[in-house]
N, C-alpha and C positions, 0 to 999 in steps of 0.2 A: 111545115113552115108556118101555117096559119095558127096553129095552136101553141107553138113553142117559141118562135123567134121574137115574140113581143117582149119576152123576159130573158131568154137564154141565147147565147151565141154558140157558134161552131168555129172558133177563131183559127183552128188549124185546117180548115177546109175553105177553098175558094169557090165562088159561084161558078166560075168557068170550068173548074175541075169537075164539079158535080154535074154540070151540063154535059160535058164530054163523056164522063163515065156512065151516066144514066141515059145518054142519048136523047137529051132534051134540047131543042133548039135554044140558042142563047137569047134570042128575041123573046121566047116564051118565058124563060127564067127571069129576064129583066122585067117583063110585063106582069107576071103573076107571082113571083117568089121573092122579089126584093122590095121590102116594105120601108126602106129608109133611103138615104141619098147615095148608097153604095153603088159602085160600078161593077160590071160583070167580072172583072179581074181581081176584085178585092175579096178579103176573107168575109165569112158570114158572121157579122156582128149583130148584136141585139138592136132592136129599134128603141129599147128603153133608154131614156136619158141617163147619163152617168150619175147625176145628182139625185136620182130617184131610186138608186140601188138598195136603199135601206127601207123601202116600202114593206118588205117581208121580214125585217129584222136583220137581214144580212143579204149581200148581193147574190142573185141567182147564179148557180155555177155554170161554167161553160160546159157544153155537152159533147165537145169534140172527143174526149177520151173517156167519157162516162161508161161506155160499154166495155172498155178494156179494164177500167178500174173496178167497177161493180159487177160486171157480167151481164149477159143478156137475160138470164133467168131472173135476176134481181130486178132489172128494169121492167120486165114483163109483169112480175108480181107487184112491184111498186105501183104501176099504172092501174092495176086492178084492186089495190089495197085501200083505197080511200073510203072512209065511212063518216057519217054525220057525227059531229062532236061539237055541241054548242058552247063548250068551254074554250074552244080555240078561236083565234081572231078571224079566221076565214070560215068558221063553222064546220070544218072537216079535220080529220086526223088520218093517219096512215098506219096500217097494220105492220108495215115493214120498216118504217122510219117514224117512230113515235115523236110527236110534237113537231112534225114537219112544218116548215114555214111556207111551203108551196100550197096555193089554193088548188082545188080540184078543177082544173080548167077543162077537163073532158066530161064533167058531170052531165052536160046536156046530151052527150052521146051515150054514156054508160047508164046514167040515172043516179039516184042517190041510194046509198046502202046504209043499213043500220048495224050497229055493233052487236055481236052475239057474245054473251059472257057464259062462263061455266064455273061451277064451284070446284075449287081445288084446296087441298090441305097444304099448309106450309110446313117447314121443318119442325115446328112445334106441335103439329097436329091441329092447328086452328084453320077453320074453313075461311076462304076468302074468294071473292069474285075475280076471275081472270079473263081477260079478253081472249076469245077463242077464234074469232073470225068476223066476217061481215056477210050480210045477206041482203038481197034486193029489197028496197022499200018503195021507191018511186021509179018507174021505168024511164029510160032515156029514149032518144030518137033512134037508137040502133038496137037490134035484137042482140042478145048476149053473144051469139056466134059471130055476128057482124062486128061487134066491139072487140072480140078476141082477135079477129083478123086485122082490124084497124091497129090495135096495139102491137101485134106481130110486125106489121109494116113499119111502125114507128121504131120499134126495137131493132129491126133489120137495118133500117136506115142509119140509126145511131151506131150499129156495129160497123157498117160501111164507113161512116164518117170518122170513126176511131182509127181506121187504117185503110184508106182508099186503095192502096197498092197491095193489099193482102193477097189477092188472087194471083197477081203477077209475081209477087215474092215467092209464094208457094210453088208455082209452076217453075220459076227459075231455080228454086232450090232443088227440085227433082233433077233438072238438067245438070246442075253443078255436082250433085252427088254421083250421077251417072258418069260425068266427065272424070271425077276423081277416082271412081272405081275402075274405069277403063285405063286411066293413067297408072294406077297402082298395079293392075294386072299386066300391063305392057312392060313394066319394070321387073316384075317378078318372073314373068314368062320369058 
C-alpha cells in the first residue's frame, strides 16, 4: 500500500474485504492503509488526484486484475527489471516493458541497476548491441534475497486482489464435482 497506492488503485477490492480475508483489524487498516478520505467499506482507490493522471504520460493502471492479465511471473520480473536509463523522463527503463512510464518506486529498496548489452548479429549479419539484462550498480536498503521476498509478497497480494474468492471457488468446485459424480453414479447404478 505504501509503495503502490499513491498512483495505482485496486478498484475491485474493498478495504473491508481485504481486512476480513487477511485477518487485519479494520481499525488497523483505517489507521495504517487508507491514505485518502476513503471509508473502510469503500473500494481501494488511488490517492492520486484525477487531474494529475497524466503525470506519467498516461493514467497509472488499476492493479485489481493485473495478476490475472499479465501473470505473477511477469509482475515479479517487471519489479526486478528496472535499470538506469538517462534518456527516459524518470531516469529508468524496464527490461520487460520497454519505455515504461512508471518510475522505479522501489529503487531505494532494490538499489539501482545498470543495463548490460551484448553483441548480436541481425538478419543481414551486421553486429549490433542488444540489451541482455541488468546488473546491480548501487545497492538499496535491502539485500537481494530480502528484495526478492518483498517482491514475492507484492505479487502474491496482487494475485489475491485479482480474485479474493479464488480459494473458496476452488474448494467449492471440488465439492460440486464430487456431488455431480455421486449424482451420476446413483442414476447409473
